[in-house]
C-alpha positions as CSV (number, residue, x, y, z in Angstrom):
1,M,-12.8,-23.0,14.4
2,P,-13.0,-26.6,15.6
3,E,-12.2,-29.1,12.9
4,A,-10.3,-26.6,10.9
5,A,-7.1,-27.8,9.3
6,I,-3.8,-26.2,10.4
7,T,-0.7,-26.2,8.3
8,V,2.5,-25.1,10.0
9,T,5.5,-24.3,7.8
10,L,8.9,-24.7,9.6
11,P,12.0,-22.7,8.7
12,N,13.4,-25.5,6.6
13,G,10.3,-25.4,4.4
14,S,8.8,-28.7,5.7
15,T,5.2,-28.6,7.0
16,V,3.4,-30.2,9.9
17,N,-0.4,-30.6,10.1
18,A,-2.9,-30.4,12.9
19,T,-6.7,-30.1,13.3
20,V,-8.3,-27.6,15.7
21,N,-9.9,-29.4,18.7
22,S,-13.4,-28.6,20.2
23,G,-11.7,-26.2,22.6
24,G,-10.4,-24.1,19.7
25,T,-6.7,-25.1,20.2
26,W,-4.2,-27.2,18.3
27,L,-0.8,-28.6,18.8
28,V,2.0,-29.9,16.5
29,T,5.2,-31.7,17.2
30,V,8.4,-30.6,15.5
31,P,9.7,-33.6,13.6
32,A,13.0,-35.3,14.7
33,G,15.9,-33.8,12.8
34,V,14.3,-30.3,12.5
35,V,16.1,-27.7,14.6
36,L,14.5,-24.5,15.6
37,S,16.8,-21.7,16.6
38,V,16.0,-18.4,18.4
39,G,14.9,-15.9,15.7
40,D,13.6,-18.5,13.2
41,I,10.2,-17.7,11.8
42,V,7.4,-20.4,11.9
43,S,4.2,-19.7,10.0
44,A,0.7,-21.3,10.1
45,N,-2.5,-21.0,8.2
46,Q,-6.0,-22.4,8.7
47,T,-8.4,-24.0,6.3
48,E,-12.1,-24.3,7.1
49,T,-14.5,-26.4,5.0
50,G,-16.1,-24.2,2.3
51,K,-13.8,-21.2,2.9
52,I,-10.6,-19.9,1.4
53,V,-7.3,-20.6,3.2
54,S,-6.4,-17.9,5.7
55,G,-3.3,-15.8,5.4
56,D,-0.2,-17.0,7.2
57,V,0.3,-16.0,10.9
58,H,4.1,-15.8,11.7
59,A,5.8,-16.4,15.1
60,I,9.4,-15.9,16.0
61,V,11.1,-18.7,17.9
62,I,12.1,-17.0,21.3
63,G,14.1,-19.8,23.0
64,N,14.1,-23.2,24.7
65,T,12.0,-22.3,27.7
66,D,8.6,-23.1,29.2
67,I,7.3,-19.9,27.7
68,E,4.2,-20.6,25.6
69,P,3.1,-17.4,23.8
70,G,-0.3,-17.2,22.4
71,I,-2.7,-14.7,20.8
72,N,-6.3,-14.4,20.1
73,V,-7.5,-11.6,17.8
74,F,-11.2,-10.4,17.5
75,V,-12.6,-7.8,15.1
76,E,-15.8,-5.8,15.3
77,N,-17.4,-3.4,12.9
78,L,-18.1,-0.3,15.1
79,T,-20.0,1.6,12.3
80,T,-22.7,-1.1,11.5
81,G,-22.1,-4.1,13.8
82,E,-22.3,-6.2,10.7
83,N,-19.7,-8.9,9.7
84,F,-18.9,-7.1,6.4
85,A,-17.5,-3.6,6.0
86,Q,-17.6,-0.8,3.4
87,A,-15.0,1.8,2.8
88,G,-15.2,4.4,5.6
89,D,-16.4,1.9,8.3
90,L,-14.6,1.8,11.6
91,L,-13.3,-1.5,12.8
92,L,-12.1,-2.4,16.3
93,Y,-9.3,-5.0,16.7
94,D,-9.0,-6.6,20.2
95,A,-6.1,-9.0,20.8
96,I,-5.1,-10.9,23.9
97,V,-1.4,-11.9,24.0
98,T,-0.7,-14.6,26.6
99,N,2.2,-16.4,28.2
100,N,0.7,-19.8,28.9
101,G,3.9,-21.1,30.5
102,T,4.3,-21.9,34.1
103,A,4.0,-19.3,36.7
104,S,7.9,-19.2,36.9
105,S,8.3,-18.5,33.2
106,I,8.8,-14.9,32.1
107,W,8.5,-13.8,28.5
108,Q,11.0,-10.9,28.6
109,S,10.5,-7.7,26.4
110,A,7.7,-9.1,24.5
111,Y,6.3,-7.5,21.4
112,V,3.7,-8.1,18.7
113,I,3.7,-6.8,15.1
114,F,0.4,-6.4,13.3
115,E,0.7,-6.3,9.5
116,L,-2.4,-4.4,8.6
117,G,-2.6,-4.6,4.8
118,S,-3.8,-2.1,2.4
119,F,-7.4,-2.5,3.1
120,V,-7.3,-0.5,6.4
121,T,-5.6,2.7,7.8
122,L,-4.7,2.8,11.5
123,Q,-6.2,5.5,13.8
124,V,-3.0,6.1,15.7
125,N,-4.7,7.7,18.8
126,S,-6.8,4.6,19.3
127,I,-4.1,2.2,20.5
128,R,-4.5,0.7,24.0
129,I,-2.7,-1.7,26.2
130,N,-4.8,-3.2,29.0
131,N,-7.3,-0.4,28.3
132,R,-4.9,2.4,28.8
133,T,-3.8,4.7,26.0
134,V,-0.3,4.0,24.9
135,T,2.6,6.4,24.9
136,S,4.8,6.9,21.8
137,S,7.6,4.8,23.4
138,Q,5.2,1.7,23.6
139,Y,4.6,1.4,19.8
140,I,6.0,2.0,16.3
141,Y,3.7,2.6,13.4
142,D,5.2,2.3,10.0
143,S,2.6,4.0,7.6
144,T,4.6,2.9,4.5
145,A,4.5,-0.7,5.3
146,N,1.2,-0.3,7.3
147,T,2.7,-2.3,10.3
148,L,2.0,-1.7,14.0
149,T,4.6,-2.9,16.5
150,I,3.5,-2.8,20.1
151,F,6.0,-3.4,22.9
152,L,4.3,-5.3,25.8
153,G,7.2,-5.5,28.3
154,D,7.6,-8.7,30.4
155,I,4.8,-11.2,30.6
156,V,4.9,-13.8,33.4
157,G,3.5,-17.3,32.9
158,G,-0.2,-17.5,33.3
159,S,-0.7,-13.9,32.4
160,G,-1.7,-11.9,29.3
161,V,-1.9,-8.4,27.9
162,S,-4.9,-6.9,26.2
163,I,-4.4,-4.7,23.1
164,S,-6.9,-2.8,21.0
165,Y,-6.8,-0.4,18.1
166,R,-9.1,1.0,15.5
167,V,-8.8,1.1,11.8
168,V,-10.7,2.8,9.0
169,V,-11.6,0.6,6.1
170,N,-10.2,1.7,2.7
171,S,-12.2,-0.9,0.5
172,D,-15.1,-3.2,0.9
173,I,-14.6,-6.4,2.9
174,S,-17.1,-9.2,2.5
175,N,-16.4,-10.8,5.9
176,I,-14.4,-8.9,8.6
177,N,-13.8,-12.2,10.4
178,E,-11.8,-13.5,7.5
179,V,-9.7,-10.4,7.0
180,I,-6.2,-11.6,6.5
181,L,-4.0,-10.1,9.2
182,N,-0.4,-11.3,9.8
183,V,0.7,-11.3,13.4
184,I,4.3,-11.8,14.6
185,L,5.0,-12.4,18.2
186,G,8.6,-11.9,19.5
187,S,11.0,-10.9,22.2
188,L,13.7,-8.3,22.3
189,V,15.8,-10.4,24.6
């Protein structure tokens, strides 16, 4: 949301702050002396006026390239259409994963991990990439950790991949738009 405060935690524990602009984006500069290496995890959370701090979203450093990965996640209550959910309701998650880099940049063997949390259970047969049902080689679902890893393949600069999946709610959620959902973007290369 515009004007929300963003706190980014770097691998060394230091933080950098930003504010979401009117276009819904934000940018931070890694301070001088802080080195990011491939495989490092950077996390960020958002604070909106009058609301609780969001859960952390994690990203894995994939290299020193012009690849600019991004993700937008949207949630909808398919049972009631309301912004809250009760146990048994069906939620639809839609995510757009993008490579905002130049047309010559290729994000190789991209993947995304959704840490679903204990409040929902995945409907395994509902997973889609670009509106096509996925095959078992395109995802890993760990029911014990309740994590969903989806393999996206290569994403060229300026392109994106659409992902959707459904979950059944296990306990009441007062605002589905504030559901804490950790997302990790990465690359197998």
